[in-house]
C-alpha positions as CSV (number, residue, x, y, z in Angstrom):
1,T,-18.0,-9.8,16.5
2,A,-19.5,-8.4,13.3
3,V,-17.6,-7.8,10.1
4,R,-18.0,-4.3,8.8
5,R,-17.9,-3.7,5.0
6,F,-16.8,-0.3,3.8
7,S,-18.0,1.2,0.5
8,I,-15.1,3.7,0.5
9,A,-11.3,3.4,0.3
10,N,-9.5,5.3,3.0
11,I,-5.8,4.3,2.6
12,G,-3.4,4.5,5.6
13,L,0.2,5.1,4.8
14,A,2.8,3.9,7.3
15,V,5.2,6.8,7.9
16,A,8.3,6.5,10.0
17,T,9.2,9.7,11.9
18,E,12.0,10.3,14.4
19,D,9.6,9.6,17.3
20,A,7.3,6.8,16.1
21,L,5.5,5.1,13.3
22,T,2.3,6.9,12.3
23,V,-0.4,6.1,9.8
24,P,-1.9,9.2,8.2
25,V,-4.9,8.5,6.0
26,I,-5.8,9.6,2.5
27,K,-9.6,9.6,2.6
28,F,-12.0,8.6,-0.2
29,C,-9.2,7.4,-2.6
30,D,-11.9,5.6,-4.6
31,A,-13.3,8.9,-5.7
32,K,-9.9,10.7,-6.4
33,S,-7.5,10.8,-9.4
34,I,-4.0,9.4,-9.1
35,G,-2.8,13.0,-9.2
36,Q,-5.0,14.0,-6.2
37,I,-3.9,11.0,-4.2
38,A,-0.2,11.7,-5.0
39,R,-0.5,15.3,-3.9
40,E,-2.3,14.3,-0.7
41,R,0.3,11.7,0.1
42,I,3.1,14.3,-0.2
43,Q,1.2,16.6,2.1
44,L,0.5,14.0,4.7
45,V,4.0,12.6,4.8
46,D,5.3,16.1,5.2
47,K,2.9,16.8,8.0
48,A,3.9,13.5,9.7
49,Q,7.6,14.2,9.5
50,K,7.0,17.7,11.0
51,G,4.8,16.3,13.8
52,K,1.8,18.3,12.6
53,L,-0.7,15.5,12.0
54,T,-4.2,16.1,13.4
55,P,-6.5,13.4,14.8
56,D,-8.6,13.7,11.6
57,D,-5.4,12.9,9.6
58,L,-5.0,9.7,11.5
59,G,-8.4,8.1,11.7
60,G,-10.6,6.0,9.5
61,A,-8.2,3.9,7.4
62,T,-9.8,0.9,5.7
63,F,-6.5,-0.5,4.4
64,T,-2.8,0.4,5.0
65,I,0.2,0.4,2.8
66,S,3.7,0.0,4.4
67,N,6.7,0.7,2.2
68,L,10.2,-0.3,3.5
69,G,11.6,-0.4,-0.1
70,M,13.0,3.1,0.3
71,M,15.2,1.7,3.1
72,G,16.5,-1.1,0.9
73,I,14.3,-3.8,2.4
74,T,13.4,-6.3,-0.3
75,R,10.6,-8.1,1.4
76,F,8.8,-8.1,4.8
77,C,5.5,-9.0,6.4
78,A,3.5,-6.1,7.7
79,V,1.3,-6.4,10.8
80,I,-2.4,-5.6,10.3
81,N,-3.8,-2.5,12.0
82,P,-7.1,-3.5,13.7
83,P,-9.9,-3.0,12.9
84,Q,-8.6,-3.3,9.3
85,A,-8.5,-6.7,7.7
86,A,-5.4,-6.3,5.5
87,I,-2.2,-4.4,4.9
88,L,0.2,-4.3,1.9
89,A,3.9,-4.5,2.5
90,V,6.0,-3.0,-0.4
91,G,9.7,-3.9,-0.8
92,S,12.4,-2.2,-2.8
93,I,12.7,-2.3,-6.6
94,R,15.9,-4.1,-7.6
95,E,17.6,-5.0,-10.9
96,V,17.9,-8.7,-11.4
97,P,18.4,-11.0,-14.4
98,V,15.1,-12.2,-15.9
99,V,14.2,-14.5,-18.7
100,Q,12.2,-12.8,-21.5
101,D,11.4,-14.6,-24.7
102,G,14.0,-17.2,-23.9
103,Q,16.8,-14.7,-23.2
104,V,18.3,-13.5,-19.9
105,V,18.0,-9.8,-19.8
106,P,18.2,-7.1,-17.1
107,G,14.8,-6.5,-15.4
108,K,13.3,-4.8,-12.4
109,R,11.5,-6.7,-9.7
110,M,9.7,-5.7,-6.5
111,T,8.2,-7.9,-3.8
112,V,4.7,-6.9,-2.5
113,T,3.1,-9.0,0.3
114,M,-0.4,-8.7,1.7
115,S,-1.2,-9.8,5.2
116,C,-4.9,-10.7,5.6
117,D,-7.1,-11.5,8.6
118,H,-8.9,-14.5,7.3
119,R,-11.7,-14.1,9.8
120,A,-12.8,-11.1,7.7
121,F,-11.0,-11.5,4.4
122,D,-11.2,-14.6,2.2
123,G,-7.8,-15.6,0.9
124,A,-9.1,-16.2,-2.6
125,D,-10.3,-12.6,-2.7
126,G,-6.8,-11.5,-1.5
127,A,-5.2,-13.5,-4.3
128,K,-7.6,-11.8,-6.9
129,F,-6.6,-8.4,-5.4
130,M,-2.9,-9.2,-5.7
131,A,-3.3,-10.4,-9.3
132,A,-5.1,-7.1,-10.2
133,L,-2.4,-5.1,-8.4
134,K,0.3,-7.0,-10.4
135,A,-1.4,-6.3,-13.7
136,I,-1.7,-2.6,-12.8
137,L,2.0,-2.3,-11.7
138,E,3.1,-4.0,-14.9
139,K,1.0,-1.7,-17.1
140,P,0.3,1.5,-15.0
141,L,-1.2,3.4,-18.0
142,T,-4.2,1.1,-17.7
143,L,-5.2,3.3,-14.7
144,Y,-5.9,6.1,-17.1
145,L,-7.9,4.0,-19.6
């Protein structure tokens, strides 16, 4: 079995519908702005919930994001969709006490877990990806710099 390396980022979004779980795909995310990706996400989720996805909407994901946070789930492990090598599981944002500068203050926390197929994806690279994601989530304006 060969490992295929993609030069593009086609992101699958796990979407629950009344009938099933579907994974529509936002294609070429690496070449799009955050605004474009957000608009396409809204359109694809709407199409999924109306049962109007086409085969082209469903194929070609290189990585999937599964968000159960909207259902109040704080953490979970998502199952990888072959032939992909990883999937990101996003939990809910919750208010918790945090220590900041030696003081306990209200803070927001979210659990994000990545499942990786180590036959194709080195765990150290996964850790670097998660560290970069954490940095972006903590300072999202860096995406625009």
